Residue, then its C-alpha position, 0 to 999 in steps of 0.5 A: m634590475r635587482n639581483r634576485r636570491g632564492f626561489s619564488l613561491p610558484e617554483l617551490l610549489v612545482v617542486l613540492v608537487i613533483l616530489g609528492m607525485v614521486t613519493r606516491m608512486a614509490l610507496p607501494r614498492i616500499a611497502y612490498l619491500r618492508d613486508r618481504n624483509a619482515l617475512r624473510s627475517a621471521k623465517m630466519q628467526v623461526a629456523s634459528h629457534i628450531a636449530t637452537a632447540r635441537a642443538a641444546a638437546i644434543r649439547r646437554a644430552q637432554p630433551s628440548q622443545f620448540y613451542t609456538s603459541s599465537n605468533s610467538a615462539w620459544a625454545t626450552v631444554g631439560p627434563d619435564g618440570a625443570r625446563s630452562s629457556v635456551a632462546g628468548t621469546m620471538r614475537l612475530a606479531n611485532m613484525r606483522v607476520a602470522l605463523s601457522p600452526s599457531n599452537d604447536s611444539i616439536l620435542f627433540d630427544a637427546r640425540g636431536l631427533a624430533s620424537n613427536l613427529s610422524g613425518s615432517r612439520v611445516y611452519r607457514l609464515t604469512v604477511n599480507n599476500m606473501t607466504d613462506s615456510v620452514c620445514v622440520s623433518k623427523l630427523g630434526l633437520i631444518s629446511r628453509f625451502c620446502 
């Protein structure tokens, strides 16, 4: 009898079929985890940009503004006509996350109060069927749970 080394073709095919079935069962869970992490990351970035805008207003004693426009967000500080960016532009479309309201802004005065809000503002982030939100009060306080 010969000394066999390696695997036969039927053995390899069985292993590949089993591997394919396990992968196919795991794909929905992997997609769910990817979407959940994208939503969590987008929520943290939106809250961070709002907090950065508020902190810049207080630190520089000048008005600052947080903007959203078609799934992008950014913050500026300074008087009208001389605004400078305090945070880079965040593009939520790269994470496949939708932000609403899509065209909006919050103006913080030099004390960090949201001067253009009558109540609180809720930013809703959505990816597939998952939704989360970030709330901003008139006092400029940011809540990740609303």
